[in-house]
N, C-alpha and C positions, 0 to 999 in steps of 0.2 A: 693296463687296460684303459682304453679311452672312455671319456665320460658318456658318449652315446652308446658304447658296447655295454657299460655297466648299467645304464638305464634299460636297454633292451633286455638284458639278463634279468634284472629285477622285474621288469613288467611280465617277461615269460614266466618267472618263478611265481609271481603273484597269481597269474592266470592259472598255473599248475595247482597251486595251493587252493585257489577258489574252486577248481574243478574237483579236488579231492575232498571238498567240504571242510577244510581246515581254516578258511578265511572267514571273516565276518560275513553274515548274508547280505546280499544286495539290498534288502529292505532297510538296513540299519544305516545311519549317517556315515559311519566309518566305511561300510562295505560299498555304499555308493560312491563315495570320494575315491576309494581304491579303484573301482571299476572305470570311473571317469579318467583318472590319471594314467592307467595302464593302457587304455584303449588306443590312443595315438601311437605309442611305442610298439604295441602288438601289431597294429596295422603296418607300421613301418618295417617290422621284422618279417612280415610274410613276403615270400618271394613273388614276384610279378609274373603273370602268365606271358608266355612268349608265342608269337605266331610263327611257328617253325616253318610253315609253308612260305613265309616271306624270305626265308634264307636262300632258296634256290628256285629261280623261276622255271616253269616247265620247260621253255626252250633250252635252257642250260642242262637240264636233266636229259632231254632228248639228244642234245648234241654229244653229251658224254656217254649216254648208254646205246644210242643208236636205236632206241625204241620210241615210237609215238606215244606220247602221254595224252590220255583223254581226260582224266579227273585227277585234280589235286584236292586232297581231302584232309582237313585238320581232324585229328583223332584225339579223344580225351587222353591227356598224359597220365602216366602212372604218379604215384606219390613221390617217386624220386626224380620226376621230370618236370620242366617247366613248359614243355611244348612237345608235340608229336605230329608228324605230317606223313601221309602216303601219297605216292604218285602212282596212278593205275594206268593200265594199258588203255590205248584208245580203241583197239580192236577187241570189243567185248565179245564178238562172235567166236573168234578164235581163243581168247584168253579168259573170257568172263571177266571178273573184276580182279584179276590177278595183279598184283603189286609189283611195279618195276623197282621203286626205291621207297624206303621207309627211313625217316630221319627222327631221332630223339634227341632233345637238349636236356641235359641234366641240370638239376638244382646245384649251385656252387658248393652247399654243404654235403652233397652226395658224390662229388667227383672222386674223392680218396677212396670210398668204398667200391665205387665202379672200377676203378684202377686196379684195386686188389683182386677183384674178381677176375678181370681180364689177365692179370699177370700170374694169378694162382691157379684158378680153376679151368680157364679156357685154354685151348691149344692156339695161342695167339703169338705172333711175331712181331717184335718191336720193328717199326719202320721210320725212316727219316724223311724229312721233307714236308711234314704235314704239322703245323702247330708247334707247341712245346714238347708234345709227346704224342705217339701214335702206335696202336697195336692193331694188327690185322689178323683176322680168322678166315683163312682161305676156304675152309669147308662151308661156312656161312655166308662168305662174300660180304663180310662185315668189318668195319673199321671202328675203332673207338679212338677219338682224337681230342686233344684239348689245347687250350691257350689261355694262359692266365687263370682266372677262376672258373672259366667255362669249359665244358666238354659235351661232345655230341657222339652218337653212334649213327652210322649210315650204312644201311644194309642194301645191297644191289642184288635183287632176285632175278633180274633178267638184264642182259646187256651184252656187252662184246664177248665173243668166244675167246677162250685162252686165258690162263691165269694172269699173265703179264698185262694183257690188255684190259682185263677187268680191273686188277689192281691200279693201273694208271687212271682209269675213269673214276674210280672210287677216291683216290688221292686228289684228283682235280676237284670233284664235288666237295669233299670234306674241307679242303682248304678254302674253297669259296664260302662255304657255310660258316666256318670258323671267322673268317674275315668280317662277317657282318654282326658277330656277337659283341 
C-alpha cells in the first residue's frame, strides 16, 4: 500500500470514528489536532465533480442522433456518479422537454459495482469497439462503457430508427465521451 493511500485510509478511518463519537471531542487539544491533520487528506480523497455536459457538444449529439437539441442541462448526479447531463429536444411544441440523450459518469470506486449490475441483472450484451469494456441494453437504448478507471452510461431516448443505426450512434457518442475522461 502506498504512503498516500495509507494516509488517506487513516484520514477516512479517523473521520468515521469521529462521526461515531469514538474519537476525542473537537474541543480537546487532541481532537483539534486530529481534525486539522485529517482535513487535507479527507478533501483529497473526495472525488471531484465533473461537467458531464462538456463531454459531448450539442452539435455532436445532433449529428449522431439526427435530432435537434435545444437545451443541454447539467443534472445533480446520484451518489455513485461524478456528473450527469441531459440533452433535450429543441422542438418543445412537439416533444415538451423530452430528453434525447442522457449521460452519467460514474465515480471510479463505483465502476465495478455498476459492471456487476449490467452483467448480472440487466439484459445487456457485451459489445466491442468502445473503451476497455462496453455493454448494451437494446430495450433501453443504453450503453455502459469504461476505459481505465472511468465509466459512463449513455442512454439515447430518441434518434435514428432501427437497432443497428441506434447502436452505431450510441457507440460513436460513448467513444467520444470516454476519450475526454
